[in-house]
One Martini backbone bead per residue (centre of mass of N, CA, C, O) as a GRO file, in nm:
protein
  154
    1UNK     BB    1  10.566  -3.507   2.246
    2UNK     BB    2  10.389  -3.481   2.481
    3UNK     BB    3  10.198  -3.653   2.669
    4UNK     BB    4   9.882  -3.627   2.741
    5UNK     BB    5   9.895  -3.718   3.046
    6UNK     BB    6  10.108  -3.511   3.127
    7UNK     BB    7   9.949  -3.263   3.072
    8UNK     BB    8   9.698  -3.328   3.241
    9UNK     BB    9   9.846  -3.352   3.508
   10UNK     BB   10   9.959  -3.067   3.524
   11UNK     BB   11   9.678  -2.926   3.502
   12UNK     BB   12   9.553  -3.061   3.748
   13UNK     BB   13   9.732  -2.939   3.962
   14UNK     BB   14   9.664  -2.645   3.896
   15UNK     BB   15   9.352  -2.672   3.930
   16UNK     BB   16   9.337  -2.735   4.226
   17UNK     BB   17   9.464  -2.466   4.316
   18UNK     BB   18   9.251  -2.282   4.191
   19UNK     BB   19   9.004  -2.379   4.346
   20UNK     BB   20   9.116  -2.340   4.631
   21UNK     BB   21   9.176  -2.039   4.606
   22UNK     BB   22   8.880  -1.951   4.550
   23UNK     BB   23   8.769  -2.029   4.825
   24UNK     BB   24   8.954  -1.850   4.994
   25UNK     BB   25   8.895  -1.572   4.851
   26UNK     BB   26   8.566  -1.622   4.914
   27UNK     BB   27   8.523  -1.723   5.205
   28UNK     BB   28   8.478  -2.082   5.186
   29UNK     BB   29   8.640  -2.149   5.459
   30UNK     BB   30   8.632  -2.347   5.756
   31UNK     BB   31   8.722  -2.669   5.775
   32UNK     BB   32   8.845  -2.773   5.471
   33UNK     BB   33   8.692  -3.021   5.339
   34UNK     BB   34   8.615  -2.912   5.061
   35UNK     BB   35   8.889  -2.815   4.967
   36UNK     BB   36   9.030  -3.104   5.020
   37UNK     BB   37   8.840  -3.258   4.804
   38UNK     BB   38   8.995  -3.150   4.583
   39UNK     BB   39   9.051  -3.312   4.268
   40UNK     BB   40   9.212  -3.551   4.041
   41UNK     BB   41   9.196  -3.723   3.712
   42UNK     BB   42   9.350  -3.944   3.478
   43UNK     BB   43   9.278  -4.063   3.177
   44UNK     BB   44   9.327  -4.147   2.867
   45UNK     BB   45   9.151  -3.846   2.772
   46UNK     BB   46   9.110  -3.722   3.073
   47UNK     BB   47   9.005  -3.450   3.286
   48UNK     BB   48   8.915  -3.491   3.635
   49UNK     BB   49   8.708  -3.325   3.862
   50UNK     BB   50   8.670  -3.335   4.227
   51UNK     BB   51   8.431  -3.364   4.510
   52UNK     BB   52   8.209  -3.305   4.689
   53UNK     BB   53   7.873  -3.356   4.625
   54UNK     BB   54   7.812  -3.033   4.724
   55UNK     BB   55   8.005  -2.817   4.574
   56UNK     BB   56   7.798  -2.657   4.390
   57UNK     BB   57   7.666  -2.485   4.617
   58UNK     BB   58   7.876  -2.255   4.619
   59UNK     BB   59   7.744  -2.140   4.345
   60UNK     BB   60   7.417  -2.229   4.351
   61UNK     BB   61   7.323  -2.339   4.588
   62UNK     BB   62   7.023  -2.451   4.778
   63UNK     BB   63   6.763  -2.631   4.826
   64UNK     BB   64   6.549  -2.762   5.042
   65UNK     BB   65   6.564  -3.044   4.915
   66UNK     BB   66   6.865  -3.084   4.921
   67UNK     BB   67   6.890  -3.069   5.230
   68UNK     BB   68   6.683  -3.287   5.306
   69UNK     BB   69   6.847  -3.522   5.134
   70UNK     BB   70   7.087  -3.477   5.337
   71UNK     BB   71   7.172  -3.676   5.593
   72UNK     BB   72   7.462  -3.512   5.702
   73UNK     BB   73   7.408  -3.201   5.731
   74UNK     BB   74   7.403  -3.127   6.028
   75UNK     BB   75   7.697  -3.198   6.091
   76UNK     BB   76   7.820  -3.006   5.878
   77UNK     BB   77   7.688  -2.755   5.995
   78UNK     BB   78   7.814  -2.776   6.276
   79UNK     BB   79   8.102  -2.753   6.191
   80UNK     BB   80   8.065  -2.471   6.065
   81UNK     BB   81   7.969  -2.322   6.314
   82UNK     BB   82   8.221  -2.380   6.486
   83UNK     BB   83   8.437  -2.259   6.293
   84UNK     BB   84   8.283  -1.964   6.297
   85UNK     BB   85   8.174  -1.906   6.592
   86UNK     BB   86   7.831  -1.917   6.627
   87UNK     BB   87   7.797  -2.181   6.818
   88UNK     BB   88   7.581  -2.431   6.878
   89UNK     BB   89   7.352  -2.681   6.829
   90UNK     BB   90   7.117  -2.482   6.853
   91UNK     BB   91   7.197  -2.300   6.620
   92UNK     BB   92   7.203  -2.522   6.410
   93UNK     BB   93   6.894  -2.585   6.432
   94UNK     BB   94   6.796  -2.310   6.335
   95UNK     BB   95   6.939  -2.311   6.061
   96UNK     BB   96   6.822  -2.577   5.962
   97UNK     BB   97   6.526  -2.494   5.953
   98UNK     BB   98   6.560  -2.276   5.745
   99UNK     BB   99   6.685  -2.445   5.519
  100UNK     BB  100   6.453  -2.653   5.493
  101UNK     BB  101   6.248  -2.424   5.406
  102UNK     BB  102   6.448  -2.221   5.201
  103UNK     BB  103   6.734  -2.265   5.172
  104UNK     BB  104   7.049  -2.186   4.971
  105UNK     BB  105   6.971  -1.918   4.722
  106UNK     BB  106   7.038  -1.620   4.804
  107UNK     BB  107   7.120  -1.348   4.600
  108UNK     BB  108   7.355  -1.072   4.658
  109UNK     BB  109   7.568  -0.951   4.455
  110UNK     BB  110   7.657  -1.276   4.402
  111UNK     BB  111   7.689  -1.260   4.736
  112UNK     BB  112   7.641  -1.458   5.032
  113UNK     BB  113   7.558  -1.645   5.317
  114UNK     BB  114   7.267  -1.727   5.143
  115UNK     BB  115   7.456  -1.837   4.899
  116UNK     BB  116   7.604  -1.837   4.628
  117UNK     BB  117   7.906  -1.798   4.425
  118UNK     BB  118   7.996  -1.635   4.166
  119UNK     BB  119   8.259  -1.815   4.002
  120UNK     BB  120   8.409  -2.018   4.210
  121UNK     BB  121   8.419  -2.248   3.967
  122UNK     BB  122   8.405  -2.127   3.677
  123UNK     BB  123   8.656  -1.959   3.660
  124UNK     BB  124   8.870  -2.186   3.697
  125UNK     BB  125   8.763  -2.359   3.460
  126UNK     BB  126   8.835  -2.154   3.234
  127UNK     BB  127   9.139  -2.155   3.287
  128UNK     BB  128   9.189  -2.456   3.245
  129UNK     BB  129   9.093  -2.476   2.961
  130UNK     BB  130   9.293  -2.270   2.837
  131UNK     BB  131   9.559  -2.398   2.940
  132UNK     BB  132   9.514  -2.677   2.806
  133UNK     BB  133   9.497  -2.584   2.515
  134UNK     BB  134   9.774  -2.450   2.505
  135UNK     BB  135   9.942  -2.701   2.578
  136UNK     BB  136   9.850  -2.872   2.340
  137UNK     BB  137   9.930  -2.682   2.109
  138UNK     BB  138  10.230  -2.655   2.181
  139UNK     BB  139  10.292  -2.957   2.154
  140UNK     BB  140  10.204  -2.980   1.855
  141UNK     BB  141  10.398  -2.771   1.739
  142UNK     BB  142  10.662  -2.910   1.829
  143UNK     BB  143  10.613  -3.161   1.656
  144UNK     BB  144  10.606  -3.027   1.383
  145UNK     BB  145  10.888  -2.897   1.399
  146UNK     BB  146  11.043  -3.171   1.447
  147UNK     BB  147  10.914  -3.307   1.155
  148UNK     BB  148  10.987  -3.086   0.964
  149UNK     BB  149  11.065  -3.065   0.619
  150UNK     BB  150  11.260  -2.907   0.390
  151UNK     BB  151  11.415  -2.860   0.093
  152UNK     BB  152  11.687  -2.783   0.237
  153UNK     BB  153  11.711  -3.052   0.418
  154UNK     BB  154  11.784  -3.256   0.160
   0.00000   0.00000   0.00000
């Protein structure tokens, strides 16, 4: 049987690519910092994915309080405004004022520029879970096949 860590490592690599692809396909990459922050680690018996601390905002949106409590948010927003070609620091200031007052969580038809995108993280997570279950089951079945002896084998 393949060792558990080997299976989890393989699925972790595939999972990182699935998450990053989801961000690209949903047009949620401007500077690439969030996309590139997505990674994984394998512990004794766990596969853990991680990214920027506010990565869940991509799916869930953010409340005004979330934005107000994020100390470096203005600079991150300014980087996003510049990468999207929307204007200068003054434009960033106007957007920031609105976000601090209203948050970033208005969803229309599951997605728009003013809120989270349904499934952007959940959909890849579901695929990763199913693929990992299948890989573990296949590995276990191969072990059983390799160690099973019938009456005819004796």
